[in-house]
N, C-alpha and C positions, 0 to 999 in steps of 0.2 A: 476668660471666661471660662467658665466648667464643660468639661468634655461631654456628661452625663447626657446619655441620648433620653429626650426626652419623653417623642411620640417612634412608631415606627419609621416616619416618613423623614425622620430629621437626618439633615447629612452632615455634620461638622466637616470644614475647611480646612485645611494645613498648607502654607507657604513652606518650602522646601528650597534651598540651595546646593548645589553640588557646588565644591569649591577645588581648587587645588592648579596645580603646576600642566601647563599644557601637553599633550600626550600621555596624560599618567593615565587613560580610557576612562576619562567621568560619560561623555556620548553613549561608548560600549557598553559603557553599565544599566545606564539610563534603557536602551533601548533591549535589552537583557531582560529585565525589573519590567516593564513596560509591554515589551512586544515576545516576550522567552524566545530571542534569537541574537545572536552574535554575529558580525560582520566586522571583516579584518578589514576592509578599505572604507570602515567609517571614517565621515568627513569631519575636519577639524570643526570645531563650533568657531563659531566668527561673531562676534557681541554675546546676544544673549537667542536662546532656544526655550521654550516654555513644552511642557509635555501635560497630559494630564492621566491622573491615574484614579480608579475608582475600587476603595477593598472596604472588605470586613474586617473589622479585629476585634475581638472577644462581644461579637454581635452589636460594635458599634459600625454605622455606617460612614465609613472617609473617605473625604476627597480629596487625593493630593495634588496640589498645584509644585509641579518638579519645574525647579527652573537649572537648564544646563549653561556654566557659564564659560565665553575662553578663559582662557589660564595663559593668554600672552603678556606680558606687564602692558602693553597699551591698550590692553580690553579692561587692566583691574580695578582702572578710577568707573566704569559702567559698571562692572562688580558690585563694586562697592553701595555705590547708590541704591542699588536692591534687597543692601542688609537690612534695610528699619522693613518693618512689617513683614518677618521672617520667624519662622515658626522652630525652622530645624535647619541645620547643616548637616551633610556630609564631606566631611575635607578629606580629599584622596591623596594617597601619594603611587609611587610606583615601587615596587617591590627592587627593580633591578633598575632603578634609577637613584643613585644615595641622594643627589643635590633635591629631590624632589619631595623627599622627607626631609633634608635638613631646612629645606624653605615651612616643613607646616609651622615651624615658629613664628616666621615673620607670615602667615596666611594669619595663624591664630592672632596676632598682635594687631593686625589689620580690625579683624572681627571688632577687636574691644574696643578698638578706635570710634568703632559703629557706634556699635549696641553692646548692651550689658550679656556680657558672653552669659554668666549665670541663669539668666531667662529666658534663653533660648535651647532646646534639644539640640546638641553636638557629640557627632559620632565621627571618626577616625577611622579610615580604611586603607590597605595596603591591598594594593587590589595586583595583579597578574600574579599571584602566588602556586598556578601553576606551571611555570615555569620550570626549568634545572634547579639546581640545586646552585651548581657552580656560575650562574646567572644571576643568584639574586646577592643584591649589594648591600640591604641592610638586615645585620646582624642581631640577631635575639636578645643581646645584652642594650644595642643601642633602645630598641623597641622598649625592652621593660626599664629604661633611664626615664627614657618619656614617657612613658604609665604612670609611675611614679612620682614624674615631677607633676604630675599634670592631673591626676588621680582619677586616669580614665583608661580603660583597655580598646587596644586596638584591632581591629577586626580583620584577618585577612583573607581575602576574598580572591575571585576571579568572574570576570564576564564572559570570557570565554567560555568555561568549564559550566557557569554558573552555581559555583560555590560560595552559598556568604549570600550572594547576590539578596535573597528574600528577607533572609535576618538581620544585616545589615538595616537593611528598610523598618524588618520590626523592634530594631532594639532603639532606633530613632520616635521610631512612634510612641513607645513607651515611654521613654522619657520625657514627650511632647503631653503623654495626656495624666503623665505624673506631675507634669509644671502646671497643668489647665491649660495648657493654649491651643489656639484653635477657635474658627467662629461659625456660625451655622451657616451654613449655605441660602442663601436667597429663598422663599418661599416658590417663585417662580418658575423654579428652576427643579424641584424636586421630584417632577415627574418620571425619573429612571424607572424601570420597569424591566429588565434583561443584561446577561451576561455578567455576573459579578466576578470576581474573583477574592477568595477568602484567601489572609494569612496563617499558617502555621510551621513552626517549626518543623524544616525538613519537606515541605511541602514543594512541587515544583509547577507551577502553572503555567501553560502558553496561551498567551489571546497577542490576536492581531489589528482590534482595532479600538485601542484604548488610549491611544498617544499623535500627537500632531493634530489635538485640539477635535479630534472627534469624538462624540458620546460616549462612553463607555456606560455599561447600565447596570441596576442591581438587579436581581431576582430575588 
């Protein structure tokens, strides 16, 4: 369906998956985006966790249903069941772990096995770019080759420093809107009134009431 807002109360809902190997920082990335904080002791996700984020983008009111998936091999079949119905995917690797970057191609192959990858928004993020250069294992040549082969730009980001976290979600939202994805939120849930977050490039917002199923409202 089109994501064109028909009236001021209409909310468009997007289902977003975060995929990638274990320990690349998916949960910390979501925590930074939703709560504006970083926790070094963020626990490893077991199975699937879901968080909710309300934002405004270009005057459109959006509800993001963000699915945090476990990266361990034994949980990947569970994550695969969630592919269908997804509007967008953030596929993440750890810049300090070359294996997690090499596995991105396997993740893409798994996605293609489940859904038409050309009909969803997809963004690849290299997390932990705040680390010193001597700890970074993915070189620029490898990144460039991947980008050319897959016709997509990798976003370097850091959940720890909040670098390009908002921008990663903005890039994904733009792709989902361009593809005409999303669905209207149920009318009986459209009574939101406070604490919205506006996404703008370079803007950092910090809220603590927008995740873990809590209702985060618009103003």
